[in-house]
Every structure is written in structure tokens, then in C-alpha cells.
C-alpha positions as protocol buffer text, in pm:
chain_id: "A"
residue {
  index: 1
  type: MET
  ca { x: 0 y: 0 z: 0 }
}
residue {
  index: 2
  type: ALA
  ca { x: 133 y: 341 z: -89 }
}
residue {
  index: 3
  type: ARG
  ca { x: 102 y: 607 z: 179 }
}
residue {
  index: 4
  type: LEU
  ca { x: 67 y: 973 z: 105 }
}
residue {
  index: 5
  type: ARG
  ca { x: 37 y: 1262 z: 345 }
}
residue {
  index: 6
  type: LEU
  ca { x: -84 y: 1597 z: 218 }
}
residue {
  index: 7
  type: THR
  ca { x: 10 y: 1909 z: 405 }
}
residue {
  index: 8
  type: MET
  ca { x: -175 y: 2234 z: 381 }
}
residue {
  index: 9
  type: SER
  ca { x: 16 y: 2525 z: 235 }
}
residue {
  index: 10
  type: SER
  ca { x: -81 y: 2886 z: 275 }
}
residue {
  index: 11
  type: GLY
  ca { x: 143 y: 2983 z: -17 }
}
residue {
  index: 12
  type: GLY
  ca { x: -122 y: 2980 z: -285 }
}
residue {
  index: 13
  type: PRO
  ca { x: -493 y: 2977 z: -355 }
}
residue {
  index: 14
  type: GLN
  ca { x: -695 y: 2670 z: -263 }
}
residue {
  index: 15
  type: LEU
  ca { x: -824 y: 2528 z: -591 }
}
residue {
  index: 16
  type: GLU
  ca { x: -1041 y: 2245 z: -457 }
}
residue {
  index: 17
  type: PRO
  ca { x: -1172 y: 2156 z: -112 }
}
residue {
  index: 18
  type: HIS
  ca { x: -912 y: 1943 z: 66 }
}
residue {
  index: 19
  type: ALA
  ca { x: -1162 y: 1661 z: 124 }
}
residue {
  index: 20
  type: THR
  ca { x: -1219 y: 1634 z: -252 }
}
residue {
  index: 21
  type: ILE
  ca { x: -847 y: 1598 z: -321 }
}
residue {
  index: 22
  type: VAL
  ca { x: -791 y: 1350 z: -35 }
}
residue {
  index: 23
  type: ASN
  ca { x: -1084 y: 1134 z: -150 }
}
residue {
  index: 24
  type: LEU
  ca { x: -968 y: 1143 z: -512 }
}
residue {
  index: 25
  type: ILE
  ca { x: -616 y: 1032 z: -422 }
}
residue {
  index: 26
  type: ALA
  ca { x: -737 y: 774 z: -168 }
}
residue {
  index: 27
  type: SER
  ca { x: -956 y: 606 z: -431 }
}
residue {
  index: 28
  type: THR
  ca { x: -656 y: 543 z: -659 }
}
residue {
  index: 29
  type: THR
  ca { x: -586 y: 180 z: -753 }
}
residue {
  index: 30
  type: THR
  ca { x: -392 y: 6 z: -1029 }
}
residue {
  index: 31
  type: GLU
  ca { x: -440 y: -316 z: -1222 }
}
residue {
  index: 32
  type: ALA
  ca { x: -146 y: -456 z: -1025 }
}
residue {
  index: 33
  type: GLY
  ca { x: -339 y: -405 z: -702 }
}
residue {
  index: 34
  type: LEU
  ca { x: -176 y: -91 z: -562 }
}
residue {
  index: 35
  type: LYS
  ca { x: -393 y: 78 z: -303 }
}
residue {
  index: 36
  type: VAL
  ca { x: -329 y: 426 z: -171 }
}
residue {
  index: 37
  type: HIS
  ca { x: -389 y: 558 z: 179 }
}
residue {
  index: 38
  type: CYS
  ca { x: -419 y: 935 z: 191 }
}
residue {
  index: 39
  type: GLU
  ca { x: -485 y: 1171 z: 478 }
}
residue {
  index: 40
  type: LEU
  ca { x: -477 y: 1545 z: 532 }
}
residue {
  index: 41
  type: ASP
  ca { x: -217 y: 1663 z: 780 }
}
residue {
  index: 42
  type: ASP
  ca { x: -349 y: 1989 z: 921 }
}
residue {
  index: 43
  type: HIS
  ca { x: -78 y: 2043 z: 1183 }
}
residue {
  index: 44
  type: ASP
  ca { x: 116 y: 2368 z: 1185 }
}
residue {
  index: 45
  type: PHE
  ca { x: 481 y: 2331 z: 1086 }
}
residue {
  index: 46
  type: GLN
  ca { x: 763 y: 2568 z: 1170 }
}
residue {
  index: 47
  type: LYS
  ca { x: 870 y: 2773 z: 871 }
}
residue {
  index: 48
  type: GLY
  ca { x: 1223 y: 2874 z: 780 }
}
residue {
  index: 49
  type: ILE
  ca { x: 1406 y: 2562 z: 901 }
}
residue {
  index: 50
  type: GLN
  ca { x: 1734 y: 2544 z: 711 }
}
residue {
  index: 51
  type: VAL
  ca { x: 1894 y: 2211 z: 619 }
}
residue {
  index: 52
  type: THR
  ca { x: 2270 y: 2233 z: 569 }
}
residue {
  index: 53
  type: ASP
  ca { x: 2456 y: 2076 z: 278 }
}
residue {
  index: 54
  type: GLU
  ca { x: 2624 y: 1849 z: 532 }
}
residue {
  index: 55
  type: GLN
  ca { x: 2286 y: 1726 z: 662 }
}
residue {
  index: 56
  type: MET
  ca { x: 2164 y: 1667 z: 306 }
}
residue {
  index: 57
  type: GLY
  ca { x: 2484 y: 1477 z: 230 }
}
residue {
  index: 58
  type: GLN
  ca { x: 2415 y: 1238 z: 518 }
}
residue {
  index: 59
  type: LEU
  ca { x: 2084 y: 1126 z: 368 }
}
residue {
  index: 60
  type: LYS
  ca { x: 2072 y: 814 z: 155 }
}
residue {
  index: 61
  type: ILE
  ca { x: 1854 y: 933 z: -131 }
}
residue {
  index: 62
  type: LYS
  ca { x: 1762 y: 709 z: -423 }
}
residue {
  index: 63
  type: ARG
  ca { x: 1623 y: 931 z: -697 }
}
residue {
  index: 64
  type: HIS
  ca { x: 1363 y: 781 z: -928 }
}
residue {
  index: 65
  type: ASP
  ca { x: 1409 y: 781 z: -1306 }
}
residue {
  index: 66
  type: PHE
  ca { x: 1102 y: 999 z: -1359 }
}
residue {
  index: 67
  type: HIS
  ca { x: 1153 y: 1348 z: -1209 }
}
residue {
  index: 68
  type: GLY
  ca { x: 1413 y: 1239 z: -955 }
}
residue {
  index: 69
  type: ASP
  ca { x: 1410 y: 1590 z: -810 }
}
residue {
  index: 70
  type: TRP
  ca { x: 1049 y: 1531 z: -698 }
}
residue {
  index: 71
  type: ASN
  ca { x: 1033 y: 1150 z: -675 }
}
residue {
  index: 72
  type: TYR
  ca { x: 1279 y: 978 z: -449 }
}
residue {
  index: 73
  type: THR
  ca { x: 1313 y: 724 z: -171 }
}
residue {
  index: 74
  type: LEU
  ca { x: 1493 y: 792 z: 156 }
}
residue {
  index: 75
  type: LEU
  ca { x: 1682 y: 476 z: 248 }
}
residue {
  index: 76
  type: PRO
  ca { x: 1774 y: 379 z: 604 }
}
residue {
  index: 77
  type: LYS
  ca { x: 2125 y: 474 z: 714 }
}
residue {
  index: 78
  type: ARG
  ca { x: 2187 y: 122 z: 842 }
}
residue {
  index: 79
  type: PRO
  ca { x: 2039 y: -207 z: 732 }
}
residue {
  index: 80
  type: ARG
  ca { x: 1770 y: -333 z: 965 }
}
residue {
  index: 81
  type: ALA
  ca { x: 1869 y: -612 z: 1199 }
}
residue {
  index: 82
  type: LYS
  ca { x: 1724 y: -946 z: 1096 }
}
residue {
  index: 83
  type: ARG
  ca { x: 1461 y: -1084 z: 1329 }
}
residue {
  index: 84
  type: LYS
  ca { x: 1520 y: -1420 z: 1490 }
}
residue {
  index: 85
  type: SER
  ca { x: 1238 y: -1666 z: 1432 }
}
């Protein structure tokens, strides 16, 4: 299941009611069986937080072939420990 969290932005005009967008995205499926969970995150977030080049360099980012500047996966810094059965 793909998870998506939408955050509200006060930077531009609201084009559609948030509930409409959330419901549209949440109803997305594919022939391969992908299901999407979508929710609106209406918390306030601190603005102006700066991330240094050093901090960015510490992230393991795998950029996707299509628009890798927008579409990427953050990989764990360390491999997860294997569970004992």
C-alpha cells in the first residue's frame, strides 16, 4: 500500500476543497493491485528551518528515473537487523 500525506500550504490559492483531493487520491488503484492511503495533515509546521549541505549529504537518497528531483526514496542509514524466528 502506498502512503501519502498531504500538508496544507498557505502559499497559494486553494483550488479544490481538501476533502475532494484527499478522496480522489485515496480512491486510486492500479491493475497490479496498488492501493493508496491518503490523509490530510493539518498540523502547523515551523517555517524557515534550514537544512545544511552536510545534513543533506548524510541522507541516503535514491532518486527515481522519472523526475528524480520530486520523486525519491529515503533509504535507512543502516540495514535493519534481521529478526530471529
